[in-house]
C-alpha positions as CSV (number, residue, x, y, z in Angstrom):
1,T,0.0,0.0,0.0
2,P,1.2,3.6,-0.6
3,M,2.8,5.2,2.4
4,N,1.9,8.6,3.7
5,R,4.8,11.0,4.1
6,I,3.8,11.4,7.8
7,P,2.7,8.0,9.2
8,L,-0.7,7.7,10.8
9,V,-0.9,7.3,14.5
10,P,-1.2,3.6,15.2
11,V,-4.6,2.7,16.7
12,E,-2.9,1.4,19.9
13,D,-1.2,4.8,20.4
14,L,-4.3,6.9,20.2
15,T,-5.3,8.8,23.4
16,P,-8.4,7.4,25.1
17,A,-10.6,10.1,23.6
18,Q,-9.1,9.5,20.1
19,R,-9.7,5.8,20.5
20,D,-13.3,6.4,21.5
21,A,-13.7,8.5,18.3
22,Y,-12.0,5.8,16.2
23,D,-14.3,3.1,17.6
24,N,-17.6,5.0,17.7
25,K,-17.7,8.0,15.3
26,P,-18.1,7.8,11.5
27,G,-15.1,10.0,10.8
28,G,-12.9,8.4,13.5
29,K,-11.4,5.8,11.2
30,L,-10.5,8.2,8.4
31,N,-6.8,8.6,7.6
32,L,-7.1,12.3,8.3
33,S,-8.3,11.7,11.9
34,R,-5.4,9.4,12.6
35,L,-3.0,12.0,11.0
36,L,-4.4,14.9,13.0
37,A,-4.1,12.7,16.1
38,H,-0.4,13.4,16.2
39,A,-1.2,16.9,17.6
40,Q,-2.6,15.3,20.8
41,T,-3.2,18.6,22.7
42,M,-4.5,20.6,19.7
43,Q,-6.7,17.9,18.0
44,P,-9.5,17.9,20.6
45,G,-10.0,21.7,20.1
46,I,-10.1,21.2,16.3
47,S,-12.6,18.4,16.7
48,Q,-14.7,20.6,18.8
49,A,-14.6,23.4,16.2
50,V,-15.6,20.8,13.5
51,Q,-18.5,19.6,15.6
52,A,-19.7,23.2,16.1
53,M,-19.3,23.9,12.3
54,M,-21.4,20.8,11.6
55,M,-24.1,21.4,14.1
56,D,-24.2,24.9,15.5
57,I,-23.4,27.5,13.0
58,T,-26.0,29.7,11.3
59,V,-24.7,29.4,7.8
60,P,-27.0,27.1,5.9
61,P,-25.5,23.6,5.5
62,L,-25.6,23.6,1.7
63,E,-23.9,27.0,1.5
64,R,-21.3,25.8,4.0
65,Q,-20.6,22.8,1.8
66,I,-20.3,25.0,-1.3
67,C,-17.7,27.1,0.6
68,V,-15.8,24.0,1.6
69,L,-15.7,22.7,-2.0
70,A,-14.4,26.1,-3.1
71,V,-11.6,26.1,-0.5
72,L,-10.6,22.6,-1.4
73,H,-10.6,23.4,-5.1
74,L,-8.5,26.6,-4.6
75,D,-6.0,24.8,-2.3
76,R,-5.9,21.6,-4.4
77,G,-6.7,19.5,-1.4
78,E,-7.0,16.1,-3.1
79,Y,-7.7,14.0,0.0
80,E,-10.4,16.3,1.3
81,W,-11.9,16.9,-2.2
82,A,-12.4,13.2,-2.6
83,Q,-14.2,13.1,0.8
84,H,-16.3,16.2,0.0
85,I,-17.4,15.0,-3.5
86,Q,-19.2,12.3,-1.6
87,V,-20.5,14.7,1.0
88,S,-21.9,16.9,-1.7
89,K,-23.8,13.9,-3.3
90,V,-25.2,13.0,0.1
91,M,-26.4,16.6,0.7
92,G,-28.0,16.8,-2.8
93,I,-25.7,19.5,-4.2
94,P,-26.2,19.4,-8.0
95,D,-23.4,17.9,-10.0
96,E,-23.4,21.1,-12.2
97,K,-22.5,23.2,-9.2
98,V,-19.7,20.8,-8.2
99,A,-18.4,20.8,-11.8
100,A,-18.5,24.6,-11.9
101,I,-16.4,24.8,-8.7
102,A,-14.0,22.2,-10.0
103,G,-13.7,24.1,-13.3
104,D,-13.0,27.4,-11.4
105,R,-16.2,28.9,-12.7
106,F,-17.4,30.6,-9.5
107,G,-19.5,33.1,-11.5
108,D,-21.3,30.4,-13.4
109,P,-25.1,30.9,-14.0
110,V,-25.7,27.6,-12.1
111,F,-25.1,29.7,-8.9
112,D,-27.6,32.2,-7.6
113,D,-26.4,35.7,-6.5
114,R,-26.0,34.7,-2.9
115,E,-23.8,31.7,-3.9
116,K,-21.8,33.8,-6.3
117,A,-21.1,36.3,-3.5
118,L,-20.1,33.4,-1.2
119,L,-17.8,32.0,-3.8
120,A,-16.1,35.3,-4.6
121,F,-15.6,35.9,-0.8
122,T,-14.2,32.4,-0.3
123,R,-11.7,32.9,-3.2
124,Q,-10.4,36.2,-1.8
125,V,-10.1,34.9,1.8
126,V,-8.1,31.9,0.5
127,K,-6.0,33.6,-2.1
128,T,-5.5,37.2,-1.0
129,V,-6.5,37.1,2.7
130,R,-7.9,40.5,2.5
131,V,-11.3,41.0,0.8
132,D,-12.0,44.0,-1.4
133,D,-14.9,46.3,-0.8
134,F,-16.9,45.0,-3.8
135,V,-16.7,41.4,-2.7
136,F,-17.3,42.3,1.0
137,N,-20.3,44.4,0.2
138,A,-21.8,41.5,-1.9
139,V,-21.3,38.9,0.8
140,N,-22.5,41.4,3.5
141,A,-25.8,41.9,1.6
142,F,-26.6,38.2,2.1
143,Y,-25.0,37.2,5.4
144,T,-25.1,38.5,8.9
145,P,-21.8,39.5,10.7
146,R,-22.0,36.3,12.7
147,Q,-22.3,34.3,9.4
148,I,-19.4,36.1,7.8
149,V,-17.2,35.3,10.8
150,E,-18.5,31.7,10.8
151,L,-17.6,31.4,7.1
152,I,-14.1,32.6,7.8
153,H,-13.8,29.9,10.4
154,V,-15.0,27.3,7.9
155,I,-12.5,28.5,5.3
156,G,-9.7,28.4,7.8
157,L,-10.5,24.9,9.0
158,Y,-10.5,23.5,5.5
159,M,-7.3,25.4,4.6
160,L,-5.8,23.7,7.6
161,F,-7.1,20.2,6.6
162,A,-5.9,20.7,3.0
163,R,-2.5,21.7,4.2
164,V,-2.1,18.8,6.7
165,S,-3.3,16.2,4.2
166,E,-1.3,17.5,1.3
167,V,2.0,18.0,3.3
168,A,1.5,14.4,4.6
169,E,0.7,13.1,1.1
170,L,-2.2,11.5,2.8
171,E,-3.5,8.4,1.0
172,I,-7.2,8.6,0.0
173,D,-8.8,5.9,2.1
174,A,-12.4,4.6,2.0
175,I,-14.5,7.6,1.4
176,G,-16.1,8.0,4.7
177,G,-17.0,11.7,4.6
178,G,-20.5,11.1,3.2
179,E,-21.6,9.0,6.2
180,F,-19.9,11.3,8.6
181,W,-21.8,14.3,7.3
182,K,-25.1,12.5,6.7
183,K,-25.5,12.0,10.4
184,A,-24.7,15.7,11.1
185,N,-27.1,16.8,8.4
186,Q,-29.9,14.7,9.9
187,K,-29.3,16.2,13.3
188,A,-29.3,19.7,11.7
189,G,-32.7,18.9,10.2
190,L,-31.6,18.3,6.6
191,G,-32.8,14.7,6.6
192,G,-31.6,12.8,3.6
193,E,-31.1,15.9,1.5
C-alpha cells in the first residue's frame, strides 16, 4: 500500500478520547483523523470546532458545503476533495455546481447571486487574505456579521485540513465523509437531502 509521508498514529497509540472516536464516530477511522491525532493537545479543540461547524453555525449547510468545496478546489486538497465530493452527493448539491467549482467557474449561471457572493468571498479569503470592498459588500448583503465570521472559520479549518493532508501526502482511504456528514445533516434537520 502507498505510504503517507507522515505516518498515521497507530490505533494502539491513540489517546483514550481519540480511540473512542476511532471506535464510535463515523469519521474516526478516516486517515485524516489518525493523521491529526499526532497533535494530541490541539486535535481535541479542532474536533470541537468541526463539531460546532457541523451542528451549531447559522450558515445554511448547503452553503457551508459550497464554501468547503471552493476552499478545497482553490487549495488543491485532493484528499479532502475526494471526501467532500461524496458529502456533496449525500447533501444533494447538483453535479453542475460541483463541476463549476472544479472548473473554477465561480460566477457560473448555475449559482444564484448569494452563492456567487459566497464563492467570490471564499476565493479572496483563501487567495489574498484581505477582501476588497466590492466582494465584501456583496457577501454582506446576504450574510449577517455572525455568518461572515463563521464562514471565515469554515474557510480556515479547511485550509488547515488541506495543508495537513497534502503535506503528509495522505492516502485517499475509503471515502467516509458522506456517512460522517449524513449524520450531522440529519441532526441539523436536513434529513436525507
